Every structure is written in structure tokens, then in C-alpha cells.
N, C-alpha and C positions, 0 to 999 in steps of 0.2 A: 639475452631476454630484459625486459627491463622489469625492475622489480618496486612496489609501491607500496607503503607501509599504510596503516589507518590513520596517522595522523599527514600523510600526506596525502591521501584521497580526500579527506576533509577538506583539506586548504586548498584542493583544484576543484571540487565538485559544486559548481555553483545554481542555486536552486532554482533559480529564475530561468537558466540557462537551461537547466533540467526539466522543468513543467513544459516548456516552449519543446524541447526534442523530444521528449513524449506523444506530443501530437502526431508527427509522421510517424513515429514508430507504432504507435497503436493503430493508425491507419492503415500500414503494412500488413498490420497483423491480420485484423478484419480485408484485405480485398485477398489474402494468400499470397504475397509478397514474401514474409517471412518465414524461415523453418523453424516452428518451435515442436519437438515432440511434447508428448507427454511427459510430465515427471514421473521422475522414479526414487524409491527410498529403501533406504536398509532402515529397519525398525528396532528400537530399544526397548522394549517394554516393560522393563525394570526401571526405567527413568521415565516413562513416557515420551521417550524422545525418536526420535530421528533422524538420520544423514541421508540429503536429500541430492541428484543430479539435475541438473536445468539445463541444457544445450539450449543454443540459437545461434540463426544467422539472421543478419539485419542488412539485407543489400546497401539499401540507402542510406548506412551509416560507415557501411563497410565493416560490419564486425562478424566475425564467427567464435564465438565465446562458449565457456560453459562455467556454470556456478557450483561450486559443492555447497550445501549450507547445511547447519544442524538447526536444528529446533529441541531444545531442553528447556519446555517451559519451568522446571523446577527452580532454575537460574534466579536469579533478583530481580536482572532487567536492566540493571544499570552498572552495579561495578562487573557483572558478568553478565551478557544479556542471553536473552532467550534463544536469539538467532545468533549465529557465526557463519562464517563465510569467507571461502576465499573465491577467487575469479582467475580464469586462465585465457586469455585470448590468441589468438589463433592467426596467420597473415591468410586472410580468405585466400588469394591466390595460389599459393604452396603448400599449407595447413601446417608452416612452422609455426613451433610456440613462440610470440612475441611481447607477452605481459603475464605477469604473474600480479594482482594485487589483491590486496584487503577485499575482501567483498562485504565483511560486517554493516563499514561506515556507506555502502552501496544499499544495501538490502532497505537501511534504513530511510535512507534519503529516497529512492525512488519509489519508494511504497506512499512515503508521504507527499510526495510529488505529485503521484497519479491522482491519487485522493481529488487533493489541489485542482489536477485538471478537471477532475470529472465536478467538482465544484464551481470551477468556471464554468462548463459545459452546464448542469443544472441549477444550480442554486439559484436563487434569485438574488440579481444584482443588488441589492439595498439591504441584503446579509449582516448584520451586526452583532448576532450573540451565538457564541460558539460553545455547545457542551463537548467536552473532552472526555471520554470514559475511559479509564486507563492513567496508567503512573508512569511507564515503563520508558524505552526506545522510541516506540512508535509516537508515542504520544506527544514526546518531545518535535519527534518529526514533524506529525500533524498539524501542530501550533504553529511551528516558525512556517512550513507553506501554505497553511491554508489563509493566513494572515498575507500571503501575497496578492491574493488573487480575489479577497472581497475587502470589503472596509471594517475587521472584525474591531469590536470595540469593547466587546466585552467577553472572560473565558469562565468557563463555569469549570472547575475540575473536579471530578469523582473517582474514586476506585476505593476497593476494600481495605487498602491500607488508610486510615484518617492521616497519620504525620507524613503518610507518601505524597498522599491529593495537596499538604499542607506546603512540603519540602516543594512539590513542581512547581506550585503556584509561585511561591518565589522565586524560585529558577525566572520561569519565565517571566515576572513582573518587571527582571533587571536585562531581560533583553529584545520584550514584545514592547511596543506602545500600548497595547489593550491594556483596559485593568483585570487581573487574572485573581479570582479566588475560588479558595478552596469551597466546596459546599458537601451537605451529610450524606448525600447518596444521588445513584444515577436519577430517579425520579425529578431531584430538587433540580439539579442541571440541565437536565432536557425541558422543564418547561419554560415555554416560550422563546427557545432554542430556535436560532434559523439554521444552523447548520449542525450536526451531530456526528463526532468522528469517534466512533467506536474502535478502541485499540487493545481489547479485553483477551484471556483465555478464559473467559466465560464458559461455565457449563450451563447456567440458566439465563435466559435471554436480559441483557442488560439495556436493549432497545427494545419497547413495550408500546403496541399500540394507543392506551391510555393516557401517556405520558406525553404524547407528541402535539405540539402544535401544528395546525394546519402551513403547508407550505413549506417543510422542513426539508432541508436535503441532509440524509444519512450518506454518511461511508464506511462500511465495515470492512474490515481486516484481518479482525480475530480468530484464531484457529483453534477449535479443540476437538479431537474426533471423539468426547465423549458428551457434545454438547454444541452451544450455536448462541450467538449475539443477538439473533432478532427472531421475536415472536413473530406466529402465524398471522395474527391479524395485523401485522405490517407488513409482512412479504404480501399477504393479499390485495391489499390496497395500495402497495406503493408502483412506481411505476420504475422498474427494478430495472437497473444497467451493470454490465458486465466489463472484463475485460474480452473474455474469450468463453462464447457458447460450449465449447469443447473443453474446456479446462475447470470451469465453474461445476459443472455437471459430472465430470468425469468421477470414476471411485475414490474415496478419499486411498493417499493423503494428497492426490491432486484436487478434488471438488470439495464443495461447500456444504456441509449441513442444514446452512440457512436456506438451501434451496433443494437439498437431494431428500430433507427429512419431509418439508409437505406434499414433495414429489410422491414422496412413497406413501404418506398418509393419504393421498387421494384430492388434496386439498387444491393443487393447484398443478396445472400441467408445465412440461419444458417450454411448449411456448409461450409459459408468463412470463418467461425471459423478454424483454422489449428489445432493447437494443446491446449491440457494443459499443464501446467508447469509442473506436474505429469510424461504426458506422453514423455516429453523432456529429464525429470530425469533417465528416465528406458529406454530412447531408445525407445520407440514404434514407435515416430516421429520424424522426423529430424528437427533442426533448420536452423540456416543461412545455406544455400547454396553457395552463392558468395558476396565476400567484398562489392558490390554495392547495394546489397537489404536492403532494408527498412524493418524492425522489429519493430511489436507494441506487448507492453503487457497492455490490457487491466485489471483492477484491480477494483473490487466493495466488495472486503476484505470477506474471510469465516472465519468461527469460529476455523478453525484447525490451522489456524495462531493463534490464540489468545488464543489456547491449549498447542499447543508449547511454544509459551512465558512464558507462565502459568508456565507449568514444570517447565522449567529454572529457574523460579523467585523462585518457594517453594522450590524447591529442596537447592537453595544457599540459602534461608533463613535459611531453618532448618539448613543445615551443620555449619552456622555460627550463629547459636541460634537470628538471626536478628526476628523482629514484637512481636504482644503481643499476645498473646494466652489469648481467652474471652470463658467462657461457656455458651452457650444459655440457657440449662434445667435449 
């Protein structure tokens, strides 16, 4: 069995290749070709945390895998990530364990990459201003990935801690061509933004309709069982797209309060979800139809994303003879 650590996974995983690989993966998911059971989780209430299992089979990539991922929101998000994970890949012909690899880097990369894919599908082509809400691992991943698909010239970083926002702005300035600046709050970050990436553990919405500019594309990946990232007015007005209707509308911890709460309150119905990304990719559902339309991609994470990333990493590792082979017998 091939064993790969986090630094090896990070070195092997190419963001551009991952964004491209997610297209057929999401199409397979929407078409029913991939097998992705509902996520299950063991809760750790005293730490507001959980350990989830996410198995998946992605035939087009030849990957049978499962991810074990913990979410512990009280970690600081950088030196100790809020999301930590392991992935085990199995031979899809025999069921034999084939690879064990760090899943923390994959979780960060695939989440940002799928948000970038949503921007490729839904954001205006002339989008140049990115509002980055949050200062943790996902904020970093989103900034790097979204800059790969749109000509971002300015990034505004906002978070609960001004010092962390300033540090992240300085860090991103060193690796991205865009001008990056920390701002005082979420409203200031969103004013005039063409793309908004919400990557928080917010209880109260950080995306509010009054703060948005017409034509903005929103990506939201945050999860908090006690709250939500997006207000009702934005949900009601936006063209809402998701990875999987089944996943996003499932009970917690699989689903999203951003949609479950307004459905519960009678503000929208489940039919308000316009499309899955896979449907946009194959053209069975339209995407943006007007330059001033507000579009929203709400992500809860699905195993086909991890499977697509795992396929890329394991293939590259074997091609380059990277990693350690261990025998379990």
C-alpha cells in the first residue's frame, strides 16, 4: 500500500489539473454514475466537533475510496486546521487497500478548486474583484484557485480578527499577482465585488443582500450547525447551484443551514435549487442568463471531489516514485 504524507500530497496536487478533473466528476455525480452515500458523523458535542466518513466510487477516474474527516471549529485554522482528514483508496477491481494519504491537504484543495469551477461556470468573465471572507485554510485555497479561472486584480480580505486578515493579505500578496488588502469588515469587502468567497464558521450571515453588487457570484463553503453564512434575502434572489441536491438538503451534518433554514421557514422550497454543477457542465440546465444576475454556489463537500483529487495524487506519485510502500499482511 502506498503511503503519502501531507507535504507530498501538496507537492503532487496541481490546482489547474484538479479544477479540470472536477468537471467530469461532478457530471458523473449528477448523472448517477458515481456512488456517493450520505455522509455519516460521530459527534463530539463538548468541542462542537465531529468525525465524518465519506465513501465514494468514481468509475470514470477508477477510484474507490473513503475519507475520514474531522471538523473541530475551535482549532485556529492555520497551525491546527479546523478540518483534518485521512483518505484510504482501494483497488476498485479487488477491494484491496491500495493507498493511504493525508486528506487535510486534499480537503483544502478540492473545496477551493470546486468553488473555482463554479466561478468558471457562473461568474462573469470580466470579474476582477474578489471578496475573501474568512482567514483560515479555505480562504487561502479559494484565493489561489479562483485566481486561476478569472482575471482577479484585487482581493479584499475580511475576518473576525483584523490581525489575521492583515497577515493573510500580506501572505497572499507574496504569491498572487492581484493587489491584496485587508479591510475592516465583511460589508466593505463585498462592496463592488464581482466574486465573494465565504469560508467562515459564522453563526450570523456574512453575506447579506444589502452588501452585494448586482452580478456578483457567491461561493459559500462554511459550515456551522448553529448558524449560516448567507441571509434569506440573498438566498431568495440568487440563482442557487449546488454539488448535489440530495447532499445539500439532507439533515445535518450533511446538509446546509443556508438552504434548510429558509425551507423550514417557508421562504423557499427545495425547488429553489436551480441546478447541480454537473447539470451546468453537461448543459442540461442553464447558468447565468444576465450580467446583473446574482449567482450562488453553496457547497457542503461530496466524496467525488476527494476521489478526483485522490486519483490525480496517486497517479502522479506512482509516475514519480514518490511515497512509501508498506505491506499490511
